[in-house]
Steps between C-alpha positions, in 0.01 A plus 500: 500500500352289228161328576608203291825467701308525824258232395792279400666548842171418677455195276843368581435543868168323472652211304769446765243510780275264311798265450566515873142415570517195274829374631401563860162330462666199344742478794219515757309230310814287496513534878130407520452815705150645541464849637205618709356723227557592140658839565759337720568234234554768233722704729726214603520385140620852390758525779638145453491547122707819515752327719523197274535721192794673669671176596434345160647802329809469719542131410470572130760771534743276687460246214576760237141518378416868571383547140224749449294265278526223759401720792211635299390143414507400871290799596249454223468132588421585863266774391314262275438263781405789731244617242356152473468483877310827518278469196438131441645233732436684827279787398310462831820604675486849359125537553514380856806717578312803367199424718724469806659835442160666457383348824814612686457850363129518582539367855140385546540443875668834569321827589489797266788698661731202465399457136575864451847445646571210264376688198696807599816289545448341157468845345819621677691190396379545139614862500846394632528231229397751234782736615756220486377390155494848341811643664736203499371173352420634150829689484818362332772389736703783656539416871858459623485138608308370207742668254804383695423129542132406550434523123860499378565143625203333320582703190860365505385145561244515224761646253744223589235225493605372841555600863872546557744628763535880513769580758488877463135536607472366849114486490516244217587217736207556738158335458317665213148356476332823404771563244415174333145626453658813348691277259171357377358848442819608322482188282165642373672836440322690786696659776188689622340165573763450779342796671150367450603159639628661820179700533304179448696339785395782733140458395524127563653566843204722589256240369681234702434695819126504426491128422711418808274704727190330352660164569569605861136594549475880459552654155472850640859522621614357168360798315662736748835322474481508119431874504784563753740321274402673182496841670850451644713765323784265423256263338347748262848644438676172415236249386475660161871460432737211444630554849439163672489589867127445540459201277613231751217605734253311274649145534591575864130558578406190300749291703350626827148441369577144398659433836179616670306263276729214601454574867118457454491207256836326562513421124862449400432674169467831675849454647631456140326822387619690809859391459497563120359853548760563770763411250343722232507790745868429591569483126386862465754653732790343681396631845141360467640158586456627854123486457520139382705419815243675723217298343699185556530599870124555518450152352703344782346717777149424385559124512654527847240733651175382344536162337733325749662340203778244540855602401482262205191670355654842563807402304285352219286813467804723518660293225192546278501875561875537462524270200240701311674822593834367379343384177376855425801702612795253519588546137594863563732410783651212307561722203686761707698230681601344167607839355667647805533241778259707714125436487418864579805664341638744594316515831670354807832494311715470815312186594414343165769640267447507123682579180528845346466667841720584796497658845534853355192440287316378810617817681370716220158321487458514879585869500234580234237286682574643842583861417261792480540530120141409429309513833597547869641184657435411864744347745464120508394501862172474688497875534550529125219252444261716706621810325426345160143416608442846643623653172270262310212656689609865506694566182513193272578711188863544611538119499383488140722562203195626306384717786137394480489325837320194626205632697479477881180292509671160433763517769250635749254222413772232546574645843127484587477142377772398731285612793219279376707183480339337805155541347592446129453207265799276426572653160542844649785424738668299228465791260646732761790251554584529129458884500726537809762252383509664156547848660794365707659342193454827312653703780801287572591362156425757228505865430229696690299591189127462542458342160681191626214448748241463225521118463341475842236768459207258509611377844460860621179583312296201617560550874445872469164452325399232753563746782304781335200274427516359860496851639203584279307189613585571865368857465173367347454263798570771760271750333223253407239718672375753425489428130551858382825520695621168350424612145662839553811332637508257210479777243773705674724187524451414134569854391808510728634173358448618139671830583795323659528256207480782245787686671756323284303513171729616227249739349501694830876542502608819319838349397337183371251709294794698362666175388177395320475838330853453364400166358172620356641634171630152421163349582338747264747424219651852517856381550671186380637204695862617442416852628347368816797261568751778437321724748571229762826363354714791373763256378268344241655698208845359594362147510320552169823629346690194626232271346513671162862602457722257688594175329293190602812337660561799729513434873435797730617573852243705701665745737492618769151403631261490203340156475172591314564312181171338407487713184866418403528240227881455521690264731599674827664455833413686816800698608383618844672398825191356676335279237797303367848373589596379154719810456667583832601856448696535825755251373619711212790736570497663154242566237709279266430198727134583501500529116658162468228352725224670300657368176495150648128538577430613147403851601516738205298804622390682811173662579580763761217668699624719790384402847586601857736279700351269754784525752643151438860393567721539192228707332734796442744266319214366297396847381860586418535194286175576315612864448835385368326264256284781374780755461798292385381168345177567320323698233175680571240365257179664613374712786173640630400727776243329722389652824763304690783631287675415170459133413764366266566210260877445494704271284812352669841527327700191606824590316529855626858550638372761745334220694840358605661833582616558859265799545200257476605325821216577747581237767536778758 
């Protein structure tokens, strides 16, 4: 790893964040919105700025203006204003924010054991961030999802200079806010910066918990919530990669925070910020629209229960909230509807329909989401719901594709917070409403993978930390006399909390340490970037061969299930059964018919990487067709021997008479 390259990646990340600060600060000034303190102002500016950068990049792409020089210019312009805000125009903002953080960290009104807890939590969180940085964030992209579509899509859009319809990658028509930030990093020529941006989002999420708790009157549970988030195994495993499952948690927390501010001040500007941040969260993943709906429900319930607002005012406030949300996420749904006729294509196909999809594709997608291919799936019943929660407490690693788990402290804390609802502040029961609603949406609507719960992690961490701090305070009151007993109990409680919190620290996990040790040679410059990538992506030599030896006009079909094409610089089409319905393999009775269809699509080559069948209907016919193409209608151009088996680059022969011979009929 080159120090110069690392400094460049860090610089690109810093410029994008500085641009977000400038754009977000300008938007808050336009709303004439004053936050309670400087740290809060900076935090909201960063969150809103990142969301506006994402939406702005989308709009430029839809207008055909995704040019690297233009995107760089936009980022540099925002960064210039952000720098002016920090160093000249509003220099007091940075100084005051720094003083507030020092005060929150020092806790002048707290006793020494509590300060020890906070300082210990900060140390544990820092160690967790260091692991994520060194083991994942500074590495080149090699995770499955980021190579398949998270980075591939912005790379394709940037190369084309526009955002366009890609029917053979189903993820391309979902909301992609984080991917728009990736496009900005790629415009600068840094794919490692995409990792650093996601790590920065996790750090901002933790900081948001501290700022929120300070605003609610007790910063102690903010520090605990921040540590619980950063010590969650899935956070330190994913936040240093371009896998976007955790990123929507940041605007989701901002939306909830702004809603709490509105409930106190009744300033309409906070409704705008809450709605916009809800939309930014929904723009990160398609299912996170559920959190926006839950926050809208809280808005209505709060006005009915506390404010006794008239129906006219309820409708007006809901319109402000919903209008801001539609502004920030509606472009994604409109784009998908324009391309496919379905705003969330291909989801809900039987109800909403859509082009380039059918009921068989819906069957395949539902099978993959609801089968045990990745993690165990529970019956969609109340008993299954209880079983999922029990598994979350007892053995969460089996619900995690990465097998690092989630930690039992958060679900236990949420359960404890439910018992405190009659004695809790308003924000707590509202937070629990979002946490519970999000869990139900996750259970009934998506695959039961724990990483899909991450957008709502702050709504579990804050109640958990509130419960733990409340128990600590209650213990101090009960044991107030004699003093030696109280102090002893305080020390034991603090040590116990730190021990519990450190239970999920990556450095204590032998497997996590082993992963770091495998990355260490790259950090020390002992192996090259290509060597590291090939150790994680055995097909890299085949992709490199295609880039250097195939003609520029070649179009490659990827079969049977290999979608990791970020490092492929030739045009391609996914050929798997689940991700596309452009080529419907079950409709071809002979390989000659398939060959004609491939010719019509401009396919000239195959990249074949063996993979195990998934158990889909017509899958046997699919494999027979692919085998017939390889044996009768193609020429082997290159092959390699990765760990998964021989990967091949194959050139199709469209005029081969064997392809029309009767023996090639595989319809049976």
